C-alpha positions in Angstrom: 0.0 0.2 0.0 1.1 3.3 -0.5 0.0 6.7 0.7 -2.4 7.5 -2.1 -4.5 3.5 -2.1 -4.7 4.8 2.0 -5.9 7.8 0.9 -8.3 6.8 -1.6 -9.7 3.9 0.9 -10.0 6.3 3.3 -12.1 8.7 1.4 -14.3 6.2 -0.3 -15.2 4.5 2.6 -16.3 7.1 5.1 -19.0 9.3 4.8 -18.5 13.0 6.0 -15.0 13.1 5.6 -12.7 16.2 5.3 -9.2 15.0 4.2 -6.5 17.6 4.8 -3.7 17.4 2.9 -1.7 21.2 4.1 1.5 22.1 1.5 2.9 25.1 3.7 3.5 24.8 7.4 4.6 22.1 10.3 1.9 19.4 8.8 3.0 19.9 4.7 3.2 16.9 3.5 1.2 14.9 5.8 -2.6 14.0 5.9 -4.6 14.8 8.5 -8.4 12.4 8.2 -10.9 14.6 9.9 -15.0 13.9 10.3 -16.3 17.1 9.5 -19.4 16.4 7.4 -20.6 20.3 7.0 -17.2 21.8 6.8 -18.1 23.6 9.9 -16.4 22.9 13.0 -14.0 25.2 14.7 -10.5 24.2 15.2 -11.1 23.0 18.3 -13.1 20.3 17.4 -11.5 19.5 14.1 -9.2 16.3 15.3 -8.2 14.2 12.9 -8.9 9.9 13.6 -6.0 9.2 11.2 -3.1 10.6 10.0 -0.7 9.7 7.5 3.1 11.4 8.6 6.0 11.4 6.0 8.7 13.2 8.0 10.6 13.6 11.3 9.5 16.7 13.6 13.0 17.0 15.2 13.2 15.8 18.8 9.8 15.3 19.6 8.8 12.7 17.0 11.7 11.2 15.4 12.3 7.5 16.6 10.3 6.3 13.5 13.3 7.3 11.0 10.4 8.8 8.8 13.3 10.8 7.1 14.2 7.6 5.2 13.2 7.6 1.1 9.5 6.4 0.9 8.9 5.9 4.4 5.7 7.7 5.7 3.6 5.9 8.9 -0.3 5.6 9.3 -1.2 6.5 12.5 -5.0 5.6 13.8 -7.0 6.5 17.2 -8.4 3.3 18.8 -9.9 3.0 21.9 -8.4 2.6 25.2 -9.7 -1.1 25.5 -8.6 -1.7 21.7 -4.8 -0.3 22.4 -4.7 -3.1 25.4 -5.9 -5.4 23.6 -3.0 -5.1 21.1 -0.1 -4.7 22.7 1.6 -6.5 26.1 1.9 -3.3 28.9 5.6 -2.9 28.9 6.7 -4.4 25.9 9.5 -3.2 23.9 8.7 -1.7 20.2 11.0 -1.0 17.2 9.3 2.1 16.4 11.5 2.2 12.8 10.3 -1.1 11.7 8.2 -1.4 8.5 5.0 -3.0 8.1 4.4 -3.7 11.6 1.6 -2.7 14.0 3.2 -0.7 17.2 2.4 2.0 19.5 2.3 5.6 18.2 5.8 6.3 19.0 4.4 9.8 21.3 1.2 9.5 21.3 0.7 5.7 22.4 -0.9 6.9 26.2 -3.7 8.8 24.0 -4.6 5.2 22.1 -2.8 5.7 19.0 -1.4 2.5 17.2 1.1 3.3 14.1 2.3 1.4 11.1 5.1 2.4 8.9 4.7 1.3 5.1 1.8 -1.1 5.7 1.7 -3.8 2.8 -1.7 -4.9 1.6 -2.2 -7.6 4.1 -1.6 -5.4 7.2 -3.4 -2.9 5.9 -6.5 -5.5 5.7 -6.0 -6.1 9.2 -5.9 -2.1 9.7 -9.7 -1.8 8.7 -11.1 -2.5 11.6 -9.2 -0.1 13.2 -9.9 2.9 10.8 -13.8 2.0 11.5 -13.5 2.0 14.9 -11.7 5.5 15.0 -14.3 6.9 12.5 -17.0 5.9 14.8 -15.2 7.4 17.8 -15.0 10.7 15.7 -18.5 10.5 14.5 -19.9 9.9 17.9 -17.4 13.0 19.5 -19.1 15.3 16.4 -22.8 14.2 17.0 -22.6 14.6 20.9 -21.7 18.2 20.5 -24.1 19.1 18.1 
């Protein structure tokens, strides 16, 4: 799977999706998947449920070594219960390993998971996680409206 295939899957699968791909600023080159069917949420509520990150962010987020040519990281915000079911507490993970589900190197405490350059087979296993993240985003927005 490449970035474009993942973006196409999400855009075609989930209704009300706003796909943001900044060309300037700190998020330039990355992709943010936000549930905002009316495109009217204020900035405080425009929180992505999944992202694709294409570069390291200084000392803040660099353990995935995303500055390697062609490497990107798909990040998904899942429920705490799902997160706990996926990872053994205290286990070590190689944040730079390709095609391996890992806790997000920075946002694991917020129940985000990641995969660098997922294969088609790995992506198939991520579909339920993406669906869960999307449903959580929908519930969050519906609750505030």
